[in-house]
N, C-alpha and C positions, 0 to 999 in steps of 0.2 A: 610615273603620278597614273592610278589607275584611272579609267575613264568616271565619270557619275554612271549610279544607274539609276533609271525611270521605270517604274511601273506602270503598268497599265492596265488599268482594272475598267472592264464594258463587256456585259454581257453577248452585243452585239457586235460578231468576228469582222461584218465590212466597218466599224468605227476603229477597232482595235488595227487595221489594216491603215484606214486613215491616217492614225497618228503615227506607225510605223512610219509609213511614208513623209508624214509630215519632218520628222524625226529623225529620221535615217542619214539625211545628209549631215548632222550633227556629230563628236566625240562622245555619243552615249551608248552604255549596256541597257536594252532596253527588256525588258521584261514585263509577261502577259500572266492575267486572271481572269477567270469569264465572271466572277461572283466574288460576295465578301467574301465568303468563308475562305476559298480558293488563296484570296487575297491575305488575309491575314498569314494563310498556312509560308506565301511565299516571302513576307514581307521579314518572321519572324527565319526564316532561313538565307532570308540575302541582305537584307538590309538597304535598302536600298537610301538612295538621297533625294524622293520626289515620288511623291505618288499622285496617277493622274485617274483620279476616280469616279464614275457614275454613282447617279441616285437610285434609280428606279432598275433594281438588279433582282432574280430570282435569290431563294436560301436564303440571303444574309442583303439586306439593300445597302446603299453607299451612306447614308446617314447612322446606321447602327454601327456602319461598318469603322468611320470616320470615331464615332463615342469611343468603341474599342480600344480601337491606337490611339487615342490620346489620355484615356484610363489607366495605359502600360507603360510603367518609369521607362521601357525599352524603345518601345515606339514614339511617345509622347513627343520627341522632340524633330518628327521628320516630317518635315511640310507636306502638304495635298492639297492640290488644285480641284476642284471641283467643274466637272464638264457634264452638264446637262441639257437634257429639252426644257427641262422645267425652266418659269421663268418668270414667275411672279414671286412680287418683293418676300414674301413668306417667306417661299424655300431658299430664297436666296440669303435671307434672315439664318436660317437655321441650318445654314453651313455653315455659314461664317462662325456664330455663335459656339458650333459646335468644336469649330476649331483650324477650318479652311480657312487657308492665306490668300483663297482666291476662286472666282467663280467665272467660268467661260461658257457663255452657252452654244449649243447645236442649234444651227449648222455652224460650225466654229470657223474662222479665218487659218488657213495657216500661218498665217504672216502674225497673227498674234497670239494662237500658240507656242509658236516656236521663241518670240518675244517674252512672255509670260514666263516661258519656261527659263530659258534664261535668266528672268531674273530671279525669281526664285532660289534659283541654283547660285550664283550671286552673291543673293541674301545669307544663303546657308552657311557659306565657305567664310562670311565674315563672321558669322554667329559659332562656327566654330574656332576661329581663329582668336575671336576673345575670348571664347570661355578657355581657350588654351594659354592665353597671357599672351598672346600674340603680339604688339602696338600695331594698330591700322593708321593708315597716313590720315591727315584731316581731311574732312569731307567737302565733295567739290561737285555741287548738282550742273548737271547741263543747263546751260542757259539757251533758249531758243526763241529771236525774233520774230517776229511778224509783222509786217508793212506793205502798206498798199501804196502798187505803180500809182494810182490817184485816188483822191475820196469820195466814197459812196462805194469799192468795189466789197463792200461787205470783211474786212480784214476782220474787225475788233471783234463779230461774230464766228467770222473763224478761228481766233484766236481762244474765246472764249469756250466755245464747242470740242474742239482738238484737248483743250486743260481738262476740260471734264472727262473726257472717252477717256486720257490720261491716267485718270484716280485709280487708285486700289489700295484694298488695307496696308498694302508693303507699300508703298509707294508716296512720297508726298509731294505735293503740285503745289505751286503758288505762281499767280497771274500778278503781275505790275502791270501800272496800265500809265508807262509815261510820258505822261502828258501833260505839257503847263495849265493849257484851259478843260474845261469840264469834260469827262469823255460820257462815255454812254453804257457802260460795263455794269455799275451799280441796278441802273435798269433794266438792262436784260437780263439780270440774275435774281431780280426784285429784292432786293438787299439795303439794309441801311448803310448813308455813305458818309454820317460823320467822322469817323478812322477815315483818314487819305490821306496824300502827302504832304499838304498845306505846312502842318509843324514841324516834318522832319525837314523841310525845304528853308526853316529857318536856324536852324543847328548848327552849330563852325564845322566847317568844313575840316578841320584835321578832326579825326574820332568823333564827331558826332553821331553819323551814322555806322551804329553798331547794333550788332540783332537788338540787345535790351529794349533800346531804343526803337525798332522795327517793330518788332513784337507789340508795342503796346498799339501800332496805326495799322493794324493788320484787322481784315472781315476776314469770317468764316464762313462759309459758303456752306449748305446741308451734304453736300457731296463731299466736304472734307478739304475741300480746295480753297487753298486760305488767299485775298485778294488784298493786295496795296492799291485803293484808288487814286482817279489824279483827285487834284481840287474838284471842289463840284459850284464853282460860282465863279463868275468872271470878275467880283471883287478876290475871291482867291488867288487869282490868276497869279502863278507864283514860276519865272526861269528857273529852267533845272540848267543847274552848272555841268560842264563836261567831268569837274571833279565827283557831281552828288552821283550823277550816272552809275558813273565806274562803281561807288562805293557800296550805291545802291543794287548791284547787279552782285557783286561779291559779298555783299552781307544776303544776301536771299542766298545766292548759291549757296552759302555756309551752312544756312539752316536746311533747304530742302533740294529734296533728289531730281526736279525738273521744277526749272523758273520759265515760263511764256510772256515776253513782254511784247507789251502792241506798244508798238514804236510811231511816232506821228509821221506823218509822208512829206511834213514841210524839213528841210534841213535846220540842223542844228548842230549846236555843238554837245549836246546830249544827246540828240541820235549820232553820232557822230561817234560819238565814245561808248556808244551802244554796239555800235557795229563791233568794233575793237573786238568792245568784252562780251560778246554772245560766241556758242560754239558752232551755232547753225542761226543764218537766214532765211525768212521764209516769205517770200515775197509774193501777192498776194494780187490779181489780174484778169479783169475779163477775158473772154476771146474776142478782142475789138482791137480795130488797125489803130483808136488814139491809141487807148491804153496800152497795147503792145509797144507803140513808138513809147511810150511813157517810160515803159517796164525795161526799155534798153538803156534810156536816161538813166534813172535810177540804179540799173546794174552799175553803169558806171561810175557812178557817184559812192557803190557801197566797193567797190572796188578800189575806187580813190584812197579808201579809208583805210586801207591796207586788208581790204579782205578779202580774200580769193575767191573766184567765185565756182570753183570745188566745197565749199561753205554756205552759195548759195543755192535755194531749189523754191522754182515757180512753181506754185499752184492757182489752178484754171479755176475762179469762181465762175458758174454758167448760172444768167439770169434768166428768164422767162422774157422776160421785159425788155430784152435786148436780142430775141432770138433772129430778128432780121436783119442783124448787125452782122451774126456769129461770120469769125474766120474758122480755118478748120485747124484742129487740134495739131495738125503735123506741122501746117504752115508757121502756126508758134514757137513749136518746137524749132525748128530750124534758122527763127528771127532772133530768140534768145540763147545766151552766151551759160547760161545756167539749165543743168537738169530739169526738168517737170517731174517732182515728188507727190502730186495729187491732184485730183481734178472732183471739185462739189457741183454736182449736178441738181438742177436745181428743186427748190420742196414749195415753191409757191403759199399755197395757204396754212404749209405747217408751218413753216416759217414765218407771217403774218402771226398767226395763233401761239409763237413762241417769244415774240416781242410784245405781244399783248398778255400775257399771262407772267412772264419772268420767268421762265421752264426752256429752258431752248430744245432746241429737236434732239440731244441725242438721248436725253431725259425724255420728251415727251410724246414723240416718235420713232424711238430709236429702231424703228426696221424700215424706215424710209432710204429712201438713198442716200439723199445727205448725210443722215446719220451714219451709217453705216461707212458711206466715203470718208468723214472725220474721224468715225475709230481707228480706220486703218493707216489715216494718218498719223494720226497720235500711236501707232504702233510701229510702222515705220521711221518715226522720230527716235524713239526709244532701241531702235535699233544698235546695236554695236556699232554699224557703218549703216550711213542713212544712203539706202540705192533708191534710184531714178526709178520712176513709173516706165512698164515697156511696154507700145500699141501695137 
């Protein structure tokens, strides 16, 4: 089988070199063009499987190049990812409305570029297979659980921001708030909470929790993320049975590419069933000795539910308020039996503003260190193989 062809289009030779370096370790055939006119010539000659396209270029800019590609029956099927320094919403909208499947801002993360390129090529391969009449396997999205070592570490905030960071036009993402008691996601995202788990948990265990039923109780955030919220008042509290948790994760996994599960700290039949159903569990903790001790106990509990430590990763969340009690990352790493997959730096006033306005930091302050860390965590969780951070 021939390697996928990727055309890199940018007038800046340094950017082309960076992209070559970023993708050089993969089994791709890399092609290059310095402007839109050159790109069209290469496309018609080589028919690449994917195009990485800059916007601001001489001779023929990226948006006009994109329009010509999509207007030509020979090239309209080729996926295009825009990579540009333009970050205004109008610029992003213009590229997506023009037919681009994704948008990556400069300066870019190498991990994000590799992950989105792999996703685009997988989707193209699937589309080609469907067009050829090749039957596809049943869809099964990746289920990723977020669990706090104790209450108050910010696990729900981490789950929400990571889910939003994972969204893209070609990916479907859902968040399941798997709590029997009222949760905080509706407040954090500023969405109505009338649709939630309450009515679903009254359905019969045998076949009741199917995609048709679940769809009626989803709430859509403006980002495109679909939310299945917990019951919203104490009077609506419903204990979640293990079978219900399994059915919810299986159903959502058949509906979405990625399912982020906000898990309760308290051990229950539902949480233990969710551990087993998740493809990966993110354990959130603070760099503080008491929390670290509780994290070790939680890890033992997760492993006892037949989830191996290789499918669990620690997320270190740094809070400004705990600066005086911090321990080192190296010490935490030595005390945990799972790898560290992310470190979220403090964002202080930006996080408070996000909670006040219902706009998480990945949207309200995308350039802050915490938002960048959530974006990198999302890319890591979407990779074919989830890798630990190196220090």
